[in-house]
SERO-4910 file (N, C-alpha, C, O; in steps of 0.05 Angstrom, whole numbers):
BEGIN
 pado doro    nc1    nc2    nc3   cac1   cac2   cac3    cc1    cc2    cc3    oc1    oc2    oc3
  Met    A    -39   -318   -386    -29   -311   -360    -54   -308   -342    -75   -298   -350
  Cys    A    -51   -317   -317    -72   -314   -298    -63   -294   -276    -43   -299   -262
  Leu    A    -76   -272   -275    -69   -251   -255    -88   -252   -231   -111   -262   -234
  Ala    A    -79   -242   -209    -97   -235   -187   -104   -206   -192    -87   -188   -191
  Val    A   -130   -201   -196   -139   -174   -205   -157   -162   -183   -175   -176   -173
  Pro    A   -153   -137   -177   -171   -124   -158   -198   -118   -171   -199   -110   -194
  Gly    A   -219   -121   -155   -246   -115   -165   -264   -105   -143   -258   -110   -120
  Arg    A   -285    -91   -151   -304    -79   -132   -329    -96   -131   -340   -102   -152
  Val    A   -338   -102   -107   -362   -119   -104   -387   -102   -110   -391    -81    -98
  Leu    A   -403   -111   -129   -427    -97   -137   -452   -107   -122   -469    -92   -113
  Asp    A   -454   -133   -120   -476   -145   -105   -467   -173    -95   -449   -185   -105
  Ile    A   -482   -182    -74   -475   -207    -62   -500   -224    -60   -522   -214    -54
  Gly    A   -497   -250    -64   -520   -268    -62   -509   -296    -56   -486   -300    -51
  Glu    A   -528   -315    -57   -520   -343    -52   -529   -359    -76   -550   -356    -87
  Arg    A   -511   -377    -84   -517   -395   -106   -509   -423    -98   -485   -428    -92
  Asp    A   -528   -441    -97   -523   -469    -89   -508   -471    -62   -491   -488    -58
  Gly    A   -516   -454    -43   -505   -454    -17   -477   -441    -14   -464   -443      7
  Thr    A   -469   -427    -35   -442   -414    -35   -446   -384    -38   -462   -375    -54
  Arg    A   -432   -369    -21   -434   -340    -21   -419   -330    -46   -395   -335    -49
  Met    A   -433   -316    -64   -422   -307    -89   -427   -277    -92   -444   -266    -79
  Ala    A   -411   -264   -109   -414   -235   -114   -410   -230   -144   -396   -244   -158
  Thr    A   -423   -208   -153   -416   -197   -179   -395   -176   -173   -399   -158   -157
  Val    A   -372   -179   -187   -349   -161   -182   -342   -147   -208   -341   -159   -229
  Asp    A   -337   -121   -206   -329   -105   -228   -299   -101   -229   -287    -92   -209
  Phe    A   -286   -108   -251   -258   -106   -256   -252    -85   -277   -245    -91   -299
  Gly    A   -256    -60   -270   -251    -39   -289   -269    -40   -313   -260    -34   -336
  Gly    A   -294    -47   -310   -313    -48   -332   -322    -76   -340   -342    -79   -354
  Val    A   -307    -96   -332   -314   -124   -337   -326   -136   -311   -313   -134   -290
  Gln    A   -349   -148   -313   -362   -159   -290   -361   -190   -291   -367   -202   -312
  Lys    A   -354   -202   -269   -353   -231   -266   -365   -240   -240   -366   -225   -221
  Glu    A   -373   -265   -240   -383   -277   -215   -359   -288   -200   -341   -301   -212
  Val    A   -358   -283   -174   -335   -290   -157   -345   -303   -131   -365   -295   -120
  Cys    A   -331   -324   -123   -336   -338    -98   -325   -321    -75   -302   -313    -76
  Leu    A   -341   -318    -53   -332   -302    -30   -327   -320     -5   -325   -309     17
  Glu    A   -325   -345     -9   -322   -363     14   -297   -358     30   -296   -363     55
  Tyr    A   -276   -348     18   -251   -342     33   -252   -315     47   -236   -310     65
  Leu    A   -271   -298     39   -275   -272     52   -305   -269     60   -319   -253     47
  Pro    A   -314   -284     80   -343   -284     86   -354   -258     95   -378   -254     94
  Asp    A   -337   -239    105   -348   -214    114   -345   -191     94   -351   -168    100
  Leu    A   -336   -197     69   -334   -177     49   -361   -165     42   -381   -180     40
  Gln    A   -363   -139     39   -388   -125     35   -389   -111      7   -369   -107     -5
  Val    A   -414   -105     -1   -418    -90    -26   -403    -64    -24   -404    -50     -4
  Gly    A   -389    -57    -46   -373    -32    -47   -344    -35    -40   -328    -18    -46
  Glu    A   -337    -57    -27   -309    -62    -20   -295    -74    -43   -307    -85    -62
  Tyr    A   -268    -73    -41   -251    -84    -62   -237   -109    -51   -231   -111    -28
  Ala    A   -231   -127    -70   -217   -152    -63   -199   -160    -86   -205   -153   -109
  Ile    A   -178   -174    -80   -161   -185   -100   -173   -212   -107   -179   -229    -89
  Val    A   -178   -217   -133   -191   -241   -142   -172   -257   -160   -159   -246   -178
  His    A   -171   -283   -155   -155   -300   -172   -171   -325   -178   -182   -338   -160
  Val    A   -172   -333   -203   -187   -356   -213   -215   -358   -201   -224   -380   -193
  Gly    A   -229   -336   -199   -257   -336   -190   -261   -335   -160   -284   -338   -151
  Phe    A   -240   -332   -144   -242   -331   -115   -231   -305   -104   -209   -297   -111
  Ala    A   -247   -291    -88   -237   -267    -74   -219   -277    -52   -227   -292    -35
  Leu    A   -194   -267    -53   -174   -278    -34   -165   -258    -12   -158   -267     10
  Gln    A   -166   -232    -18   -157   -213      2   -171   -186     -3   -174   -177    -25
  Arg    A   -179   -174     19   -191   -147     18   -169   -127     11   -146   -130     18
  Leu    A   -177   -106     -4   -158    -86    -14   -171    -59    -11   -195    -56    -15
  Asp    A   -155    -38     -4   -166    -11     -2   -172      0    -30   -160     -9    -50
  Glu    A   -190     19    -32   -199     29    -57   -177     42    -73   -175     38    -97
  Glu    A   -160     58    -60   -138     72    -75   -119     52    -88   -112     55   -111
  Ser    A   -111     32    -73    -93     12    -84   -106     -3   -107    -93     -9   -127
  Ala    A   -131    -10   -104   -145    -24   -125   -147     -8   -150   -141    -18   -172
  Lys    A   -154     18   -148   -156     35   -171   -129     39   -185   -127     39   -209
  Gln    A   -108     42   -169    -81     45   -181    -73     20   -196    -61     22   -218
  Thr    A    -78     -2   -184    -71    -28   -197    -87    -32   -223    -76    -40   -243
  Leu    A   -113    -27   -222   -130    -30   -246   -120    -11   -268   -119    -18   -291
  Glu    A   -113     14   -261   -103     33   -281    -77     23   -293    -73     25   -318
  Leu    A    -59     13   -277    -34      3   -287    -38    -22   -305    -27    -24   -327
  Phe    A    -55    -40   -296    -61    -64   -313    -73    -55   -340    -66    -67   -360
  Ala    A    -91    -35   -339   -103    -25   -364    -82    -13   -383    -82    -19   -407
  Gln    A    -63      3   -372    -42     15   -388    -24     -6   -400    -15     -3   -423
  Leu    A    -20    -28   -386     -2    -49   -396    -17    -69   -414     -5    -87   -426
  Gly    A    -43    -65   -417    -59    -84   -433    -65   -110   -420    -75   -129   -433
  Leu    A    -60   -112   -394    -64   -137   -380    -94   -143   -375   -101   -167   -374
  Leu    A   -111   -123   -373   -139   -128   -369   -151   -141   -394   -167   -159   -393
  Gln    A   -143   -130   -418   -152   -141   -443   -142   -170   -446   -157   -188   -454
  Glu    A   -117   -174   -438   -106   -201   -439   -121   -221   -421   -126   -243   -428
  Glu    A   -127   -211   -397   -140   -228   -377   -169   -233   -383   -180   -255   -380
  Phe    A   -184   -212   -392   -213   -213   -395   -222   -211   -424   -246   -214   -429
  Gly    A   -204   -206   -443   -212   -203   -470   -221   -229   -483   -218   -250   -472
  Asp    A   -231   -226   -507   -240   -249   -523   -216   -264   -534   -200   -253   -549
  Pro    A   -212   -290   -526   -188   -304   -535   -188   -309   -565   -166   -311   -577
  Trp    A   -211   -310   -578   -211   -314   -607   -202   -289   -621   -187   -290   -641
  Glu    A   -210   -266   -610   -201   -240   -621   -171   -237   -618   -157   -228   -637
  Ala    A   -161   -244   -595   -132   -242   -590   -116   -261   -608    -95   -253   -618
  Ala    A   -126   -285   -612   -112   -304   -630   -112   -294   -659    -92   -297   -672
  Ala    A   -134   -283   -668   -135   -272   -695   -115   -249   -698   -101   -247   -718
  Ala    A   -114   -231   -678    -96   -208   -680    -67   -218   -679    -50   -208   -694
  Ala    A    -61   -237   -662    -33   -247   -660    -25   -261   -685     -1   -260   -693
  Gly    A    -44   -274   -699    -37   -288   -724    -37   -270   -748    -31   -279   -770
  Gly    A    -43   -244   -744    -43   -225   -767    -68   -227   -785    -68   -216   -807
  Ala    A    -88   -241   -776   -113   -244   -792   -127   -217   -793   -127   -202   -774
  Pro    A   -139   -211   -816   -155   -187   -818   -179   -188   -800   -191   -210   -795
  Trp    A   -188   -165   -790   -211   -164   -773   -236   -169   -791   -240   -154   -810
  Pro    A   -252   -189   -785   -273   -198   -803   -299   -181   -803   -317   -187   -818
  Phe    A   -301   -161   -786   -326   -147   -783   -324   -120   -798   -310   -102   -790
  Ala    A   -339   -118   -820   -338    -94   -837   -347    -69   -822   -337    -47   -829
  Asp    A   -365    -71   -803   -374    -47   -789   -354    -37   -768   -359    -16   -756
  Asp    A   -332    -51   -764   -311    -42   -746   -284    -45   -760   -269    -64   -754
  Pro    A   -278    -27   -778   -254    -31   -795   -228    -30   -780   -208    -41   -789
  Asp    A   -228    -17   -756   -203    -16   -741   -198    -42   -727   -174    -48   -720
  Gly    A   -218    -57   -721   -215    -83   -708   -203    -81   -680   -202    -60   -668
  Pro    A   -193   -104   -670   -182   -104   -643   -155    -89   -644   -142    -86   -665
  Ala    A   -146    -80   -621   -121    -66   -618    -99    -82   -630    -95   -106   -623
  Gly    A    -84    -71   -649    -61    -85   -660    -67   -101   -685    -48   -109   -699
  Ala    A    -92   -106   -691    -98   -124   -714    -92   -110   -741    -80   -123   -758
  Val    A   -100    -85   -744    -96    -72   -769    -66    -68   -775    -57    -74   -797
  Pro    A    -50    -57   -756    -21    -54   -762     -8    -81   -768      9    -82   -786
  Gln    A    -15   -102   -755     -3   -128   -761    -11   -137   -789      6   -147   -804
  Glu    A    -36   -133   -797    -44   -140   -824    -30   -124   -844    -22   -134   -865
  Glu    A    -27    -98   -839    -13    -80   -858     16    -89   -861     27    -89   -883
  Ala    A     29    -96   -839     57   -106   -840     58   -132   -856     77   -135   -871
  Arg    A     39   -149   -852     39   -174   -867     36   -169   -897     49   -182   -913
  Gln    A     18   -151   -904     13   -144   -932     39   -132   -944     45   -137   -968
  Glu    A     53   -115   -929     77   -103   -938     98   -124   -944    113   -122   -964
  Glu    A    100   -145   -926    119   -167   -931    112   -182   -956    130   -190   -971
  Ile    A     87   -185   -962     78   -200   -986     86   -184  -1011     94   -195  -1031
  Arg    A     83   -157  -1010     90   -140  -1033    120   -140  -1039    128   -137  -1062
  Lys    A    136   -145  -1019    166   -145  -1023    174   -169  -1038    198   -172  -1043
***
Protein backbone atom coordinates (compact mmCIF):
# COMPACT_ATOMS: atom_id res chain seq x y z
CA MET A 1 0.00 0.00 0.00
CA CYS A 2 1.24 3.49 -0.74
CA LEU A 3 0.08 6.10 1.71
CA ALA A 4 0.37 9.86 1.75
CA VAL A 5 2.14 10.31 5.08
CA PRO A 6 2.69 13.52 7.03
CA GLY A 7 6.28 14.34 7.88
CA ARG A 8 8.32 17.14 9.46
CA VAL A 9 11.02 18.85 7.43
CA LEU A 10 14.40 18.51 9.18
CA ASP A 11 16.66 20.18 6.63
CA ILE A 12 16.53 21.51 3.10
CA GLY A 13 19.12 21.46 0.35
CA GLU A 14 19.58 21.13 -3.36
CA ARG A 15 20.55 18.01 -5.23
CA ASP A 16 21.16 18.08 -8.98
CA GLY A 17 19.22 21.34 -9.25
CA THR A 18 16.20 20.00 -7.34
CA ARG A 19 15.04 21.33 -3.98
CA MET A 20 15.13 18.37 -1.57
CA ALA A 21 14.53 17.86 2.15
CA THR A 22 15.19 15.30 4.81
CA VAL A 23 11.76 14.58 6.31
CA ASP A 24 10.98 12.73 9.54
CA PHE A 25 7.95 10.41 9.51
CA GLY A 26 7.57 9.49 13.16
CA GLY A 27 11.16 8.30 13.49
CA VAL A 28 11.86 7.24 9.91
CA GLN A 29 13.78 9.76 7.82
CA LYS A 30 13.57 9.93 4.03
CA GLU A 31 14.69 12.26 1.26
CA VAL A 32 11.75 14.12 -0.28
CA CYS A 33 11.39 16.38 -3.31
CA LEU A 34 10.03 19.87 -2.49
CA GLU A 35 9.42 21.10 -6.02
CA TYR A 36 5.63 21.17 -5.53
CA LEU A 37 5.99 23.19 -2.29
CA PRO A 38 8.86 25.60 -3.03
CA ASP A 39 8.21 27.77 0.04
CA LEU A 40 8.12 24.91 2.60
CA GLN A 41 10.51 25.62 5.48
CA VAL A 42 12.45 23.60 8.06
CA GLY A 43 10.17 22.61 10.94
CA GLU A 44 6.98 22.64 8.89
CA TYR A 45 4.92 19.56 8.10
CA ALA A 46 3.82 18.30 4.71
CA ILE A 47 1.90 15.37 3.32
CA VAL A 48 4.32 13.25 1.29
CA HIS A 49 3.43 10.68 -1.35
CA VAL A 50 5.93 8.63 -3.36
CA GLY A 51 8.78 10.95 -2.41
CA PHE A 52 7.06 14.28 -3.18
CA ALA A 53 5.82 16.81 -0.63
CA LEU A 54 2.33 17.63 -1.91
CA GLN A 55 0.58 19.76 0.70
CA ARG A 56 1.49 21.75 3.81
CA LEU A 57 -0.11 20.44 7.01
CA ASP A 58 -0.44 21.92 10.50
CA GLU A 59 1.54 20.28 13.29
CA GLU A 60 -1.45 19.04 15.31
CA SER A 61 -3.05 17.30 12.33
CA ALA A 62 0.27 15.77 11.33
CA LYS A 63 0.94 14.38 14.81
CA GLN A 64 -2.59 12.97 15.13
CA THR A 65 -2.30 11.26 11.76
CA LEU A 66 1.14 9.82 12.54
CA GLU A 67 -0.14 8.50 15.87
CA LEU A 68 -3.13 6.87 14.20
CA PHE A 69 -0.96 5.35 11.45
CA ALA A 70 1.41 3.97 14.12
CA GLN A 71 -1.49 2.44 16.09
CA LEU A 72 -2.79 0.77 12.94
CA GLY A 73 0.66 -0.52 12.00
CA LEU A 74 0.61 1.45 8.77
CA LEU A 75 3.97 3.15 9.37
CA GLN A 76 5.65 -0.23 9.71
CA GLU A 77 3.84 -1.40 6.59
CA GLU A 78 4.86 1.70 4.65
CA PHE A 79 8.45 2.10 5.91
CA GLY A 80 9.34 -1.30 7.37
CA ASP A 81 11.70 -3.87 5.92
CA PRO A 82 9.82 -5.77 3.18
CA TRP A 83 11.94 -8.91 3.71
CA GLU A 84 11.09 -8.91 7.41
CA ALA A 85 7.39 -8.46 6.63
CA ALA A 86 7.43 -11.29 4.07
CA ALA A 87 9.14 -13.64 6.53
CA ALA A 88 6.60 -12.80 9.24
CA ALA A 89 3.65 -13.22 6.86
CA GLY A 90 4.97 -16.59 5.73
CA GLY A 91 5.36 -17.82 9.30
CA ALA A 92 9.13 -18.18 9.00
CA PRO A 93 11.06 -18.15 12.27
CA TRP A 94 12.99 -15.00 13.04
CA PRO A 95 16.59 -15.87 12.05
CA PHE A 96 18.45 -13.61 14.49
CA ALA A 97 19.34 -15.35 17.73
CA ASP A 98 20.08 -12.08 19.54
CA ASP A 99 16.46 -10.93 18.97
CA PRO A 100 14.32 -13.94 19.91
CA ASP A 101 11.05 -12.03 19.73
CA GLY A 102 11.68 -11.03 16.12
CA PRO A 103 9.40 -8.73 14.19
CA ALA A 104 5.91 -8.04 15.45
CA GLY A 105 3.73 -11.06 14.81
CA ALA A 106 6.50 -13.46 13.75
CA VAL A 107 6.72 -15.51 16.95
CA PRO A 108 2.95 -16.04 17.39
CA GLN A 109 2.64 -17.08 13.74
CA GLU A 110 5.52 -19.53 14.11
CA GLU A 111 4.01 -20.92 17.31
CA ALA A 112 0.65 -21.37 15.56
CA ARG A 113 2.38 -23.14 12.67
CA GLN A 114 4.22 -25.47 15.04
CA GLU A 115 0.93 -26.21 16.85
CA GLU A 116 -0.65 -27.18 13.51
CA ILE A 117 2.27 -29.52 12.79
CA ARG A 118 1.86 -31.21 16.21
CA LYS A 119 -1.83 -31.92 15.53
